C-alpha positions as CSV (number, residue, x, y, z in Angstrom):
1,M,128.4,136.5,231.8
2,T,127.7,139.9,230.5
3,E,130.0,142.6,231.8
4,V,126.9,144.3,233.3
5,L,125.9,141.2,235.3
6,N,129.5,140.6,236.3
7,D,129.7,144.2,237.7
8,K,126.4,143.7,239.6
9,A,127.8,140.5,241.2
10,Y,130.9,142.4,242.3
11,E,128.8,145.4,243.6
12,Y,126.4,143.3,245.6
13,F,128.9,140.7,246.9
14,I,132.0,142.7,247.5
15,T,131.0,146.4,247.7
16,K,127.7,146.0,249.5
17,D,128.7,142.8,251.4
18,H,125.6,140.7,250.6
19,N,125.8,136.9,250.8
20,C,126.0,134.7,247.8
21,A,122.2,133.9,247.6
22,E,121.2,137.6,248.1
23,T,123.8,138.7,245.5
24,A,122.6,136.2,242.9
25,L,118.9,137.2,243.3
26,L,119.6,141.0,243.4
27,A,121.9,140.8,240.3
28,I,119.3,138.8,238.4
29,S,116.5,141.1,239.5
30,E,118.3,144.3,238.5
31,E,119.6,142.9,235.2
32,Y,116.2,141.6,234.1
33,G,113.9,144.1,235.7
34,L,112.2,141.7,238.2
35,G,111.5,144.4,240.8
36,I,112.9,142.4,243.7
37,G,113.8,144.9,246.5
38,P,115.6,144.7,249.8
39,E,112.6,143.2,251.6
40,E,111.9,140.4,249.1
41,M,115.7,139.7,248.9
42,K,115.5,138.7,252.6
43,L,113.5,135.6,251.5
44,V,116.7,134.0,250.2
45,S,119.1,135.4,252.9
46,A,119.1,132.1,254.8
47,F,120.5,130.3,251.8
48,G,123.9,132.0,252.0
49,G,126.9,129.8,253.0
50,G,125.0,126.7,251.9
51,M,122.2,127.5,254.4
52,G,124.8,128.3,257.0
53,C,126.0,124.7,257.0
54,G,127.8,124.2,253.7
55,K,124.9,122.3,251.9
56,L,123.1,123.7,248.8
57,C,125.1,126.5,247.2
58,G,123.5,129.9,247.9
59,V,124.2,131.1,244.3
60,L,122.1,128.2,243.0
61,A,119.3,129.0,245.6
62,G,119.2,132.7,244.6
63,S,119.3,131.7,240.9
64,M,116.4,129.3,241.5
65,A,114.4,132.2,243.1
66,G,115.2,134.3,240.0
67,L,114.1,131.5,237.7
68,G,110.8,131.2,239.6
69,K,110.2,134.9,239.3
70,L,110.9,134.7,235.5
71,A,108.9,131.6,234.7
72,V,106.0,131.3,237.1
73,K,102.9,133.4,236.4
74,E,100.7,132.3,239.3
75,K,101.8,129.0,240.9
76,A,104.7,126.6,240.4
77,H,102.5,123.5,239.9
78,A,100.4,125.4,237.4
79,T,103.4,126.4,235.3
80,E,103.9,123.9,232.5
81,N,107.3,122.0,232.7
82,F,108.4,124.1,235.7
83,G,109.9,121.1,237.5
84,P,112.0,120.0,234.6
85,L,113.0,123.7,234.0
86,C,114.3,123.8,237.6
87,A,116.1,120.5,237.3
88,G,117.8,121.7,234.1
89,L,119.2,124.7,235.8
90,C,120.5,122.5,238.7
91,E,122.1,120.1,236.2
92,N,123.7,123.0,234.3
93,F,125.0,124.5,237.5
94,E,126.5,121.3,238.6
95,A,128.1,120.6,235.1
96,G,129.4,124.2,235.0
97,L,130.8,124.5,238.5
98,G,131.5,120.9,239.4
99,S,129.1,120.7,242.3
100,I,125.9,122.2,243.8
101,N,127.3,121.7,247.3
102,C,128.6,124.9,249.0
103,A,131.4,123.1,251.0
104,E,132.7,121.5,247.8
105,L,132.5,124.7,245.8
106,K,134.3,126.6,248.6
107,A,137.2,124.1,248.4
108,M,137.4,124.7,244.6
109,Y,136.8,128.5,244.2
110,R,137.0,130.4,247.5
111,N,139.8,132.7,248.5
112,D,140.3,134.9,251.4
113,E,140.5,138.2,249.5
114,V,137.2,138.0,247.6
115,R,135.5,135.1,249.4
116,C,133.2,133.2,247.0
117,L,133.1,135.8,244.2
118,K,134.3,133.3,241.6
119,T,131.5,131.0,242.5
120,V,129.0,133.8,242.3
121,E,130.3,134.9,238.9
122,L,130.4,131.3,237.5
123,G,126.9,130.5,238.9
124,L,125.5,133.7,237.3
125,D,127.2,132.7,234.0
126,V,125.3,129.4,234.1
127,F,122.0,131.1,235.1
128,E,122.2,133.7,232.3
129,A,123.1,131.1,229.6
130,Y,120.4,128.8,230.7
131,A,117.7,131.6,231.0
132,K,118.6,132.8,227.5
133,N,118.6,129.3,226.1
134,K,115.1,128.7,227.5
135,G,113.8,132.1,226.2
136,L,113.2,133.5,229.7
137,V,115.4,136.5,229.0
138,P,116.5,138.2,225.8
139,A,119.4,136.6,224.0
140,E,122.1,139.0,222.9
141,E,122.0,140.2,219.3
């Protein structure tokens, strides 16, 4: 992850106390100029904590929302290869972190001091590498 995105993750998750899904989307939006503000961020707020029940990781959910904002021009089903693009991010996330399940990820990465910050950082690493590889965001020079 770039140092800038890492700093954004810390700022939103620790300093501003957003949940994991909100943090992922806000960090992606700020880093890549997506224009997602506090009101739009609320659309992913229910995905924090694995949708409140330890299921799908909120970092992955927030990242998927960022992926949609980057890739979809009008509608998902009118965006060529969008389904496989989403599946690829999910596969990369699972390969990089070991699971897409919040409860499993908490067991691996959570600690009481910074909660799930490590999961947020690792998940954003995966998102950034994937988005760069797919040409959705500028690659570093």
